[in-house]
All heavy atoms as an XYZ file, in Angstrom:
873
protein
N     -29.598     22.952     33.448
C     -30.741     23.259     32.599
C     -30.404     22.888     31.157
O     -29.424     23.342     30.593
C     -31.085     24.738     32.679
C     -32.284     25.127     31.841
C     -32.638     26.604     31.979
O     -32.051     27.299     32.809
N     -33.561     27.068     31.189
N     -31.262     22.064     30.557
C     -31.028     21.625     29.182
C     -31.469     22.719     28.219
O     -32.526     23.322     28.373
C     -31.795     20.325     28.895
C     -31.624     19.928     27.435
C     -31.312     19.213     29.824
N     -30.640     22.944     27.217
C     -30.972     23.925     26.194
C     -30.623     23.358     24.829
O     -29.553     22.771     24.651
C     -30.214     25.228     26.427
C     -30.625     26.360     25.502
C     -29.943     27.671     25.841
O     -28.906     27.688     26.508
N     -30.522     28.774     25.397
N     -31.537     23.511     23.882
C     -31.317     23.083     22.506
C     -31.491     24.308     21.614
O     -32.520     24.980     21.686
C     -32.295     21.990     22.101
C     -32.238     20.700     22.917
C     -33.302     20.697     24.005
C     -32.422     19.468     22.013
N     -30.509     24.585     20.791
C     -30.525     25.771     19.939
C     -30.381     25.354     18.489
O     -29.379     24.733     18.111
C     -29.405     26.749     20.327
C     -29.429     27.968     19.410
C     -29.553     27.183     21.790
N     -31.387     25.717     17.701
C     -31.397     25.374     16.282
C     -30.784     26.504     15.455
O     -30.923     27.684     15.799
C     -32.828     25.138     15.796
C     -33.619     24.124     16.594
C     -34.391     24.704     17.751
O     -34.155     25.887     18.108
O     -35.258     23.994     18.307
N     -30.145     26.131     14.362
C     -29.594     27.117     13.433
C     -29.494     26.499     12.046
O     -29.634     25.281     11.889
C     -28.215     27.596     13.896
O     -27.301     26.525     13.913
N     -29.256     27.357     11.059
C     -29.021     26.867      9.716
C     -30.175     27.044      8.748
O     -30.045     26.707      7.566
N     -31.282     27.557      9.211
C     -32.407     27.764      8.309
C     -32.160     28.912      7.357
O     -31.149     29.612      7.433
N     -33.111     29.097      6.437
C     -32.979     30.186      5.483
C     -33.947     30.022      4.337
O     -34.864     29.200      4.375
N     -33.734     30.840      3.317
C     -34.555     30.819      2.105
C     -33.792     30.087      1.011
O     -32.632     30.413      0.742
C     -34.871     32.244      1.669
C     -35.593     32.417      0.339
C     -36.971     31.784      0.388
C     -35.680     33.897     -0.014
N     -34.434     29.135      0.394
C     -33.788     28.345     -0.651
C     -34.804     28.042     -1.735
O     -36.010     27.948     -1.469
C     -33.199     27.042     -0.046
C     -34.297     26.147      0.516
C     -32.329     26.307     -1.038
N     -34.322     27.883     -2.947
C     -35.212     27.526     -4.049
C     -35.531     26.037     -4.011
O     -34.743     25.228     -3.487
C     -34.567     27.883     -5.384
C     -34.522     29.392     -5.654
C     -34.062     29.702     -7.061
O     -33.323     28.931     -7.671
N     -34.500     30.834     -7.591
N     -36.649     25.684     -4.586
C     -37.021     24.281     -4.684
C     -35.896     23.496     -5.360
O     -35.305     23.962     -6.340
C     -38.316     24.121     -5.459
N     -35.608     22.328     -4.800
C     -34.516     21.515     -5.302
C     -33.193     21.757     -4.593
O     -32.242     20.995     -4.783
N     -33.146     22.803     -3.791
C     -31.917     23.142     -3.083
C     -31.740     22.343     -1.803
O     -32.544     21.463     -1.485
N     -30.678     22.686     -1.076
C     -30.322     21.956      0.148
C     -30.022     22.926      1.276
O     -29.601     24.063      1.046
C     -29.074     21.086     -0.093
O     -29.311     20.113     -1.088
N     -30.237     22.449      2.487
C     -29.858     23.160      3.692
C     -29.410     22.130      4.718
O     -29.895     20.990      4.701
C     -31.014     23.964      4.277
C     -31.423     25.274      3.613
C     -32.701     25.795      4.253
C     -30.322     26.313      3.721
N     -28.533     22.544      5.621
C     -28.179     21.700      6.753
C     -28.485     22.455      8.033
O     -27.928     23.524      8.282
C     -26.710     21.289      6.730
C     -26.394     20.248      7.806
C     -24.975     19.756      7.786
N     -24.063     20.669      8.446
C     -22.875     20.309      8.961
N     -22.499     19.039      8.891
N     -22.095     21.205      9.518
N     -29.347     21.882      8.823
C     -29.702     22.454     10.115
C     -28.831     21.840     11.206
O     -28.455     20.672     11.124
C     -31.171     22.202     10.434
C     -32.191     22.644      9.384
C     -33.610     22.396      9.921
C     -32.002     24.083      8.991
N     -28.548     22.651     12.215
C     -27.773     22.183     13.363
C     -28.579     22.378     14.643
O     -29.326     23.354     14.768
C     -26.457     22.958     13.480
O     -25.648     22.778     12.350
N     -28.392     21.467     15.565
C     -29.025     21.539     16.879
C     -27.930     21.365     17.921
O     -27.394     20.270     18.069
C     -30.080     20.454     17.016
S     -30.759     20.280     18.688
N     -27.595     22.445     18.599
C     -26.575     22.410     19.641
C     -27.249     22.172     20.987
O     -28.165     22.905     21.363
C     -25.798     23.712     19.656
N     -26.780     21.151     21.688
C     -27.403     20.750     22.950
C     -26.441     21.014     24.105
O     -25.261     20.672     24.026
C     -27.773     19.256     22.926
C     -28.487     18.865     24.231
C     -28.646     18.945     21.729
N     -26.944     21.622     25.148
C     -26.129     21.859     26.336
C     -26.918     21.487     27.581
O     -28.146     21.431     27.554
C     -25.704     23.328     26.414
O     -26.831     24.171     26.496
N     -26.183     21.213     28.645
C     -26.816     20.968     29.930
C     -27.352     19.568     30.129
O     -28.172     19.334     31.013
N     -26.937     18.629     29.291
C     -27.429     17.267     29.468
C     -26.331     16.283     29.106
O     -25.298     16.667     28.556
C     -28.648     17.001     28.593
O     -28.249     16.763     27.247
N     -26.585     15.030     29.422
C     -25.658     13.974     28.998
C     -26.001     13.626     27.558
O     -26.630     12.618     27.265
C     -25.799     12.751     29.906
O     -27.181     12.386     29.962
C     -25.310     13.058     31.308
N     -25.546     14.489     26.657
C     -25.966     14.425     25.259
C     -25.734     13.067     24.633
O     -26.577     12.544     23.906
C     -25.209     15.491     24.463
C     -25.446     15.428     22.983
C     -26.601     15.948     22.433
C     -24.518     14.835     22.141
C     -26.836     15.890     21.070
C     -24.733     14.776     20.775
C     -25.895     15.305     20.241
N     -24.594     12.476     24.901
C     -24.237     11.232     24.207
C     -25.182     10.093     24.562
O     -25.233      9.090     23.855
C     -22.798     10.841     24.541
O     -22.657     10.613     25.924
N     -25.943     10.229     25.630
C     -26.891      9.199     26.027
C     -28.323      9.544     25.644
O     -29.250      8.846     26.018
C     -26.818      8.972     27.539
C     -25.468      8.542     27.999
C     -24.614      9.430     28.625
C     -25.021      7.252     27.801
C     -23.354      9.042     29.046
C     -23.764      6.848     28.219
C     -22.924      7.751     28.845
N     -28.500     10.625     24.894
C     -29.840     11.118     24.608
C     -30.243     10.900     23.164
O     -29.442     11.091     22.250
C     -29.910     12.620     24.913
O     -29.561     12.887     26.246
N     -31.490     10.496     22.978
C     -32.069     10.477     21.635
C     -32.593     11.872     21.334
O     -33.199     12.518     22.197
C     -33.202      9.467     21.551
N     -32.349     12.335     20.118
C     -32.734     13.682     19.711
C     -33.599     13.605     18.461
O     -33.320     12.795     17.559
C     -31.502     14.548     19.417
C     -30.600     14.638     20.659
C     -31.924     15.944     18.943
C     -31.207     15.396     21.817
N     -34.599     14.434     18.409
C     -35.490     14.460     17.266
C     -35.577     15.831     16.627
O     -35.344     16.846     17.291
N     -35.884     15.837     15.337
C     -36.229     17.072     14.623
C     -37.724     17.048     14.345
O     -38.290     16.006     13.992
C     -35.464     17.172     13.302
C     -34.057     17.652     13.435
C     -32.929     16.885     13.457
C     -33.614     19.005     13.565
N     -31.825     17.673     13.599
C     -32.214     18.995     13.649
C     -34.272     20.240     13.595
C     -31.454     20.140     13.791
C     -33.515     21.394     13.730
C     -32.120     21.339     13.825
N     -38.330     18.220     14.468
C     -39.752     18.378     14.266
C     -39.952     19.660     13.446
O     -39.044     20.492     13.368
C     -40.475     18.525     15.621
C     -40.118     17.464     16.624
C     -38.928     17.536     17.346
C     -40.956     16.385     16.854
C     -38.576     16.556     18.265
C     -40.615     15.401     17.777
C     -39.433     15.497     18.473
O     -39.093     14.522     19.382
N     -41.133     19.810     12.856
C     -41.387     21.038     12.118
C     -42.850     21.416     12.245
O     -43.714     20.563     12.467
C     -41.000     20.886     10.640
C     -41.863     19.913      9.847
C     -41.320     19.760      8.433
N     -42.153     18.857      7.627
C     -41.861     18.495      6.383
N     -40.755     18.958      5.792
N     -42.668     17.689      5.721
N     -43.083     22.715     12.075
C     -44.441     23.226     12.118
C     -44.630     24.236     10.999
O     -43.969     25.279     10.980
C     -44.754     23.869     13.470
C     -46.200     24.278     13.610
C     -46.581     24.618     15.034
O     -45.735     24.919     15.866
N     -47.866     24.549     15.351
N     -45.498     23.885     10.077
C     -45.838     24.773      8.966
C     -46.986     25.685      9.392
O     -47.756     25.349     10.296
C     -46.227     23.947      7.749
N     -47.145     26.824      8.732
C     -48.225     27.748      9.090
C     -49.584     27.067      9.029
O     -49.915     26.388      8.054
C     -48.102     28.841      8.017
C     -46.681     28.798      7.587
C     -46.286     27.360      7.666
N     -50.351     27.225     10.094
C     -51.691     26.659     10.129
C     -51.751     25.162     10.357
O     -52.835     24.566     10.287
N     -50.618     24.548     10.637
C     -50.589     23.094     10.833
C     -49.984     22.741     12.184
O     -49.284     23.544     12.798
C     -49.808     22.422      9.713
C     -50.350     22.725      8.325
C     -49.681     21.886      7.272
N     -49.977     20.466      7.442
C     -49.578     19.525      6.595
N     -48.855     19.855      5.537
N     -49.880     18.270      6.806
N     -50.244     21.531     12.621
C     -49.666     21.071     13.876
C     -48.202     20.697     13.673
O     -47.762     20.360     12.570
C     -50.440     19.854     14.396
C     -51.829     20.185     14.906
C     -52.446     19.033     15.689
O     -52.032     17.892     15.558
N     -53.423     19.346     16.509
N     -47.469     20.777     14.771
C     -46.071     20.352     14.735
C     -46.017     18.867     14.419
O     -46.814     18.081     14.931
C     -45.417     20.647     16.075
C     -43.918     20.550     16.092
C     -43.384     21.019     17.432
N     -43.587     22.454     17.603
C     -43.435     23.070     18.765
N     -43.134     22.387     19.857
N     -43.615     24.377     18.853
N     -45.045     18.485     13.582
C     -44.945     17.090     13.182
C     -43.514     16.586     13.290
O     -42.552     17.357     13.208
C     -45.432     16.894     11.735
C     -44.608     17.600     10.696
C     -45.098     17.328      9.268
O     -46.085     16.600      9.091
O     -44.470     17.861      8.340
N     -43.397     15.300     13.446
C     -42.102     14.624     13.527
C     -41.435     14.604     12.161
O     -42.075     14.392     11.136
C     -42.323     13.201     14.036
C     -41.157     12.281     13.818
C     -40.045     12.360     14.647
C     -41.163     11.338     12.805
C     -38.965     11.511     14.467
C     -40.099     10.483     12.619
C     -39.004     10.567     13.447
N     -40.126     14.831     12.154
C     -39.348     14.759     10.920
C     -38.354     13.596     10.957
O     -38.327     12.762     10.058
C     -38.592     16.077     10.657
C     -37.729     15.951      9.407
C     -39.566     17.244     10.521
N     -37.531     13.543     11.987
C     -36.515     12.500     12.071
C     -35.990     12.433     13.497
O     -36.089     13.401     14.252
C     -35.355     12.782     11.113
N     -35.436     11.261     13.848
C     -34.807     11.130     15.152
C     -33.597     10.236     15.054
O     -33.488      9.424     14.128
C     -35.784     10.586     16.195
C     -36.147      9.122     16.040
C     -37.009      8.673     17.208
C     -37.414      7.205     17.113
N     -36.284      6.315     17.439
N     -32.704     10.430     16.013
C     -31.499      9.609     16.079
C     -31.268      9.222     17.523
O     -31.335     10.060     18.425
C     -30.295     10.358     15.470
C     -29.067      9.444     15.407
C     -29.986     11.650     16.217
C     -27.955      9.990     14.515
N     -31.001      7.943     17.741
C     -30.799      7.458     19.097
C     -29.375      7.739     19.549
O     -28.537      8.207     18.785
C     -31.088      5.960     19.163
O     -30.021      5.231     18.544
N     -29.112      7.420     20.801
C     -27.788      7.645     21.352
C     -26.720      6.816     20.656
O     -25.545      7.191     20.629
C     -27.790      7.327     22.845
O     -28.179      5.982     23.055
N     -27.115      5.700     20.052
C     -26.145      4.847     19.374
C     -26.281      4.946     17.859
O     -25.736      4.126     17.131
C     -26.273      3.374     19.822
C     -27.703      2.857     19.600
C     -25.885      3.231     21.281
C     -27.852      1.369     19.841
N     -27.019      5.944     17.362
C     -27.069      6.207     15.935
C     -28.226      5.583     15.179
O     -28.278      5.670     13.946
N     -29.142      4.936     15.881
C     -30.314      4.411     15.205
C     -31.190      5.549     14.688
O     -31.391      6.539     15.388
N     -31.680      5.410     13.478
C     -32.354      6.516     12.802
C     -33.763      6.129     12.379
O     -33.996      5.013     11.911
C     -31.536      6.953     11.568
C     -30.228      7.617     12.010
C     -32.342      7.886     10.678
C     -29.269      7.883     10.871
N     -34.681      7.084     12.528
C     -36.014      6.980     11.947
C     -36.320      8.301     11.255
O     -36.036      9.372     11.796
C     -37.066      6.713     13.024
C     -36.948      5.329     13.624
O     -36.279      5.151     14.630
N     -37.566      4.354     12.983
N     -36.901      8.221     10.063
C     -37.212      9.410      9.280
C     -38.657      9.309      8.814
O     -39.112      8.250      8.387
C     -36.264      9.524      8.061
C     -36.583     10.788      7.262
C     -34.818      9.546      8.515
N     -39.370     10.425      8.883
C     -40.761     10.441      8.434
C     -40.847     10.097      6.955
O     -39.973     10.458      6.156
C     -41.367     11.829      8.687
N     -41.929      9.429      6.592
C     -42.108      8.992      5.207
C     -42.103     10.175      4.232
O     -41.621     10.050      3.102
C     -43.407      8.205      5.082
N     -42.597     11.315      4.679
C     -42.714     12.472      3.791
C     -41.365     13.058      3.384
O     -41.279     13.788      2.394
C     -43.555     13.562      4.473
O     -42.950     13.971      5.686
N     -40.316     12.735      4.136
C     -38.995     13.295      3.823
C     -37.945     12.214      3.596
O     -36.780     12.517      3.343
C     -38.515     14.248      4.937
C     -39.505     15.380      5.129
C     -38.291     13.498      6.244
N     -38.366     10.973      3.686
C     -37.433      9.867      3.489
C     -36.783      9.973      2.117
O     -37.409     10.353      1.151
C     -38.175      8.541      3.641
C     -37.280      7.337      3.733
C     -38.087      6.070      3.954
C     -37.175      4.870      4.065
N     -37.930      3.604      4.248
N     -35.519      9.635      2.032
C     -34.725      9.696      0.803
C     -34.310     11.117      0.436
O     -33.566     11.309     -0.536
C     -35.465      9.069     -0.393
C     -35.768      7.602     -0.188
O     -34.971      6.932      0.503
O     -36.792      7.131     -0.692
N     -34.781     12.114      1.191
C     -34.362     13.498      0.956
C     -33.650     14.081      2.171
O     -32.732     14.892      2.014
C     -35.567     14.380      0.597
C     -36.289     13.958     -0.666
C     -37.343     14.978     -1.069
N     -38.391     15.134     -0.069
C     -38.676     16.287      0.546
N     -37.984     17.383      0.263
N     -39.664     16.355      1.431
N     -34.066     13.695      3.364
C     -33.497     14.234      4.601
C     -32.705     13.137      5.307
O     -33.119     11.974      5.328
C     -34.592     14.705      5.554
C     -35.342     15.940      5.132
C     -35.247     16.453      3.849
C     -36.157     16.584      6.044
C     -35.950     17.583      3.476
C     -36.866     17.716      5.690
C     -36.762     18.210      4.398
N     -31.599     13.518      5.893
C     -30.834     12.598      6.726
C     -30.475     13.285      8.046
O     -30.267     14.497      8.087
C     -29.551     12.119      6.030
O     -28.749     13.266      5.702
C     -29.860     11.338      4.765
N     -30.390     12.489      9.101
C     -30.058     13.003     10.421
C     -28.767     12.356     10.875
O     -28.506     11.185     10.590
C     -31.217     12.734     11.419
C     -30.962     13.415     12.766
C     -31.482     11.239     11.560
C     -32.171     13.362     13.708
N     -27.945     13.134     11.556
C     -26.684     12.610     12.070
C     -26.341     13.348     13.353
O     -26.968     14.354     13.691
C     -25.558     12.782     11.036
O     -25.354     14.155     10.744
N     -25.354     12.821     14.065
C     -24.959     13.461     15.311
C     -23.457     13.407     15.480
O     -22.800     12.476     15.000
C     -25.660     12.821     16.511
C     -25.290     11.378     16.779
C     -26.225     10.766     17.844
N     -26.076     11.412     19.131
C     -27.026     11.428     20.070
N     -28.184     10.826     19.851
N     -26.804     12.022     21.227
N     -22.942     14.411     16.167
C     -21.524     14.465     16.515
C     -21.465     14.603     18.031
O     -21.665     15.693     18.571
C     -20.857     15.656     15.828
C     -19.365     15.719     16.063
O     -18.881     15.148     17.072
O     -18.666     16.335     15.252
N     -21.226     13.498     18.718
C     -21.249     13.514     20.178
C     -20.129     14.386     20.761
O     -20.278     14.939     21.848
C     -21.176     12.101     20.728
C     -22.468     11.338     20.522
O     -23.527     11.926     20.270
N     -22.402     10.014     20.593
N     -19.037     14.507     20.038
C     -17.935     15.344     20.522
C     -18.311     16.823     20.544
O     -17.777     17.603     21.329
C     -16.700     15.138     19.650
N     -19.246     17.193     19.667
C     -19.685     18.596     19.579
C     -21.067     18.809     20.185
O     -21.598     19.922     20.118
C     -19.702     19.050     18.120
C     -18.326     19.061     17.463
C     -18.406     19.577     16.039
C     -17.025     19.628     15.397
N     -17.087     20.105     13.984
N     -21.653     17.757     20.755
C     -23.006     17.864     21.310
C     -23.973     18.471     20.304
O     -24.792     19.341     20.647
C     -23.004     18.692     22.599
C     -22.473     17.923     23.788
O     -21.937     16.824     23.649
N     -22.595     18.496     24.967
N     -23.906     18.002     19.084
C     -24.694     18.594     18.008
C     -25.336     17.507     17.158
O     -24.723     16.472     16.887
C     -23.810     19.488     17.122
O     -23.241     20.531     17.933
C     -24.624     20.123     16.009
N     -26.571     17.774     16.771
C     -27.303     16.920     15.840
C     -27.582     17.723     14.582
O     -27.905     18.917     14.662
C     -28.618     16.413     16.465
C     -29.459     15.669     15.437
C     -28.322     15.505     17.649
N     -27.459     17.076     13.444
C     -27.645     17.746     12.161
C     -28.834     17.164     11.405
O     -29.154     15.983     11.550
C     -26.393     17.593     11.301
C     -25.141     18.102     11.957
C     -24.264     17.231     12.599
C     -24.823     19.456     11.961
C     -23.117     17.688     13.215
C     -23.675     19.927     12.576
C     -22.820     19.034     13.203
O     -21.690     19.493     13.812
N     -29.452     18.004     10.597
C     -30.482     17.543      9.672
C     -30.097     18.047      8.288
O     -30.154     19.252      8.017
C     -31.866     18.069     10.066
C     -33.013     17.561      9.199
C     -33.236     16.055      9.450
C     -34.303     18.318      9.492
N     -29.654     17.131      7.448
C     -29.308     17.465      6.074
C     -30.554     17.333      5.215
O     -31.139     16.246      5.153
C     -28.203     16.544      5.553
C     -27.815     16.796      4.105
C     -27.171     18.144      3.899
O     -26.307     18.556      4.664
N     -27.565     18.834      2.828
N     -30.940     18.406      4.577
C     -32.164     18.426      3.787
C     -31.821     18.684      2.323
O     -31.277     19.747      1.988
C     -33.116     19.513      4.309
C     -33.390     19.410      5.804
S     -34.632     20.568      6.381
C     -33.814     22.125      6.030
N     -32.110     17.719      1.491
C     -31.845     17.822      0.060
C     -33.147     17.799     -0.722
O     -34.189     17.404     -0.198
C     -30.952     16.667     -0.391
C     -29.614     16.657      0.312
O     -29.030     17.695      0.628
N     -29.091     15.457      0.575
N     -33.072     18.211     -1.973
C     -34.251     18.199     -2.854
C     -35.451     18.841     -2.175
O     -36.564     18.293     -2.175
C     -34.579     16.760     -3.263
O     -33.476     16.159     -3.910
N     -35.234     19.997     -1.606
C     -36.285     20.661     -0.840
C     -37.464     21.048     -1.726
O     -37.295     21.394     -2.912
C     -35.729     21.898     -0.134
C     -34.921     21.576      1.130
C     -34.020     22.724      1.517
C     -35.860     21.218      2.276
N     -38.648     20.965     -1.123
C     -39.897     21.283     -1.819
C     -40.597     22.431     -1.083
O     -40.381     22.616      0.120
C     -40.812     20.054     -1.823
C     -40.197     18.819     -2.437
C     -41.139     17.631     -2.301
C     -40.555     16.371     -2.902
N     -41.476     15.213     -2.774
N     -41.450     23.160     -1.770
C     -42.188     24.241     -1.087
C     -42.946     23.738      0.140
O     -43.072     24.480      1.127
C     -43.132     24.745     -2.176
C     -42.389     24.494     -3.447
C     -41.682     23.190     -3.224
N     -43.424     22.509      0.110
C     -44.154     21.972      1.257
C     -43.266     21.672      2.448
O     -43.770     21.318      3.525
C     -44.952     20.719      0.859
C     -44.153     19.665      0.153
C     -44.290     19.733     -1.369
O     -44.266     20.852     -1.924
O     -44.436     18.650     -1.984
N     -41.957     21.799      2.291
C     -41.048     21.661      3.421
C     -40.923     22.966      4.207
O     -40.274     23.009      5.257
C     -39.652     21.243      2.950
C     -39.633     19.859      2.328
O     -40.300     18.954      2.871
O     -38.942     19.681      1.306
N     -41.536     24.029      3.700
C     -41.497     25.310      4.390
C     -42.133     25.186      5.773
O     -43.274     24.741      5.899
C     -42.228     26.389      3.577
O     -41.506     26.618      2.364
C     -42.333     27.688      4.362
N     -41.380     25.556      6.811
C     -41.842     25.407      8.189
C     -40.784     25.974      9.131
O     -39.661     26.270      8.704
C     -42.084     23.941      8.524
N     -41.141     26.079     10.388
C     -40.156     26.306     11.436
C     -39.717     24.932     11.922
O     -40.560     24.091     12.248
C     -40.728     27.126     12.595
C     -39.670     27.304     13.686
C     -41.218     28.481     12.100
N     -38.419     24.716     11.945
C     -37.852     23.436     12.337
C     -37.297     23.538     13.759
O     -36.574     24.483     14.082
C     -36.761     23.017     11.367
C     -37.314     22.515     10.056
C     -37.907     23.390      9.151
C     -37.258     21.158      9.725
C     -38.448     22.924      7.957
C     -37.782     20.681      8.529
C     -38.378     21.577      7.654
O     -38.912     21.109      6.473
N     -37.641     22.541     14.564
C     -37.224     22.482     15.958
C     -36.499     21.172     16.244
O     -36.804     20.146     15.637
C     -38.431     22.528     16.888
C     -39.346     23.710     16.736
C     -40.383     23.703     15.807
C     -39.206     24.838     17.547
C     -41.240     24.781     15.676
C     -40.059     25.918     17.428
C     -41.070     25.882     16.491
O     -41.926     26.955     16.368
N     -35.597     21.214     17.195
C     -35.065     19.968     17.729
C     -35.492     19.855     19.182
O     -35.793     20.847     19.849
C     -33.549     19.880     17.598
S     -32.621     21.164     18.443
N     -35.546     18.630     19.647
C     -35.996     18.359     21.000
C     -35.512     16.956     21.339
O     -34.981     16.235     20.504
C     -37.527     18.428     21.075
C     -38.052     18.612     22.493
O     -37.610     17.950     23.430
N     -38.985     19.532     22.666
N     -35.719     16.581     22.560
C     -35.437     15.201     22.930
C     -36.427     14.298     22.195
O     -37.409     14.740     21.611
C     -35.587     15.034     24.436
N     -36.121     12.997     22.211
C     -37.073     12.000     21.750
C     -37.326     11.034     22.904
O     -36.399     10.393     23.369
C     -36.549     11.229     20.543
C     -37.511     10.157     20.147
C     -37.524      8.852     20.559
C     -38.653     10.313     19.310
N     -38.596      8.187     20.025
C     -39.312      9.059     19.260
C     -39.189     11.383     18.600
C     -40.462      8.864     18.508
C     -40.326     11.185     17.862
C     -40.954      9.937     17.816
N     -38.582     10.936     23.352
C     -39.747     11.730     22.977
C     -39.580     13.199     23.377
O     -38.803     13.506     24.274
C     -40.893     11.098     23.782
C     -40.394      9.764     24.227
C     -38.916      9.922     24.371
N     -40.300     14.058     22.709
C     -40.186     15.493     22.965
C     -40.668     15.846     24.368
O     -41.589     15.237     24.905
C     -41.005     16.275     21.938
N     -40.010     16.846     24.940
C     -40.396     17.367     26.245
C     -40.860     18.800     26.084
O     -40.209     19.590     25.396
C     -39.215     17.304     27.208
C     -38.803     15.919     27.602
C     -37.667     15.950     28.583
N     -37.898     16.869     29.700
C     -37.464     16.692     30.934
N     -36.807     15.586     31.229
N     -37.673     17.593     31.874
N     -41.960     19.135     26.729
C     -42.511     20.485     26.592
C     -41.542     21.562     27.052
O     -41.554     22.676     26.504
C     -43.820     20.606     27.376
C     -44.974     19.904     26.669
O     -44.961     19.745     25.441
N     -45.960     19.486     27.427
N     -40.709     21.247     28.030
C     -39.804     22.278     28.551
C     -38.517     22.390     27.749
O     -37.636     23.169     28.113
C     -39.501     22.019     30.036
C     -38.968     20.624     30.294
O     -39.135     19.753     29.430
O     -38.399     20.392     31.378
N     -38.392     21.662     26.660
C     -37.178     21.717     25.841
C     -37.365     22.477     24.526
O     -36.404     22.656     23.793
C     -36.682     20.314     25.509
C     -36.005     19.569     26.623
C     -35.893     20.099     27.900
C     -35.473     18.297     26.398
C     -35.282     19.392     28.922
C     -34.853     17.582     27.409
C     -34.760     18.124     28.663
O     -34.147     17.420     29.668
N     -38.590     22.900     24.211
C     -38.790     23.578     22.929
C     -38.042     24.906     22.908
O     -38.124     25.702     23.836
C     -40.271     23.821     22.663
C     -41.068     22.593     22.433
C     -42.048     22.083     23.223
C     -40.938     21.676     21.333
N     -42.530     20.909     22.694
C     -41.881     20.639     21.525
C     -40.117     21.619     20.192
C     -42.039     19.575     20.642
C     -40.273     20.560     19.313
C     -41.223     19.562     19.534
N     -37.325     25.154     21.799
C     -36.628     26.416     21.613
C     -37.351     27.282     20.602
O     -38.544     27.111     20.352
N     -36.613     28.213     20.006
C     -37.211     29.151     19.057
C     -37.359     28.554     17.659
O     -38.159     29.036     16.865
C     -36.354     30.412     18.963
C     -36.282     31.190     20.259
C     -37.647     31.663     20.708
O     -38.405     32.242     19.945
N     -37.990     31.376     21.970
N     -36.597     27.522     17.383
C     -36.652     26.927     16.060
C     -35.887     27.755     15.038
O     -35.377     28.848     15.321
N     -35.816     27.216     13.836
C     -35.166     27.922     12.736
C     -36.076     27.833     11.506
O     -36.590     26.769     11.173
C     -33.763     27.351     12.461
O     -33.101     28.146     11.477
C     -33.795     25.898     12.015
N     -36.283     28.972     10.870
C     -37.234     29.043      9.750
C     -36.589     28.533      8.469
O     -35.477     28.960      8.104
C     -37.689     30.491      9.542
C     -38.577     30.701      8.335
C     -39.966     30.105      8.516
O     -40.602     30.311      9.556
N     -40.447     29.387      7.514
N     -37.302     27.654      7.797
C     -36.898     27.177      6.474
C     -38.001     27.567      5.499
O     -39.165     27.218      5.704
C     -36.692     25.655      6.462
C     -36.477     25.155      5.032
C     -35.506     25.276      7.339
N     -37.622     28.300      4.469
C     -38.579     28.718      3.457
C     -38.083     28.250      2.095
O     -36.959     28.573      1.706
C     -38.758     30.239      3.451
O     -39.178     30.672      4.756
C     -39.802     30.649      2.418
N     -38.923     27.484      1.417
C     -38.562     26.955      0.107
C     -39.461     27.610     -0.937
O     -40.681     27.470     -0.900
C     -38.721     25.426      0.057
C     -38.226     24.885     -1.282
C     -37.960     24.763      1.207
N     -38.843     28.321     -1.849
C     -39.598     29.012     -2.891
C     -39.719     28.130     -4.128
O     -38.822     27.338     -4.437
C     -38.918     30.330     -3.248
O     -37.632     30.082     -3.783
N     -40.830     28.292     -4.824
C     -41.078     27.457     -6.012
C     -40.533     28.130     -7.268
O     -40.115     29.258     -7.267
C     -42.574     27.205     -6.166
O     -43.257     28.432     -6.242
């Protein structure tokens, strides 16, 4: 059974940084593309960034130049480094496969950016 567990969220002031972690178990992680997604209050879940099994990266235009995604195959973990955070980045952040699978959604981790 595949499980993805997000961590690293919190409350930060605008301009600050956070690093989110996504620990993956129960799958052949090194062969999997993983994505980060977020859902703000009253809005639909949206794509943030993804990384392929060989390190190819795509980042949403809204966070480009501020967020970076990386992976450590030895630790079965994907990271989302978020810099220059803005209040509009406030959301619950989730990781999932790419493309996302409905049965892989976890609890997410809350990121709150104060102005």
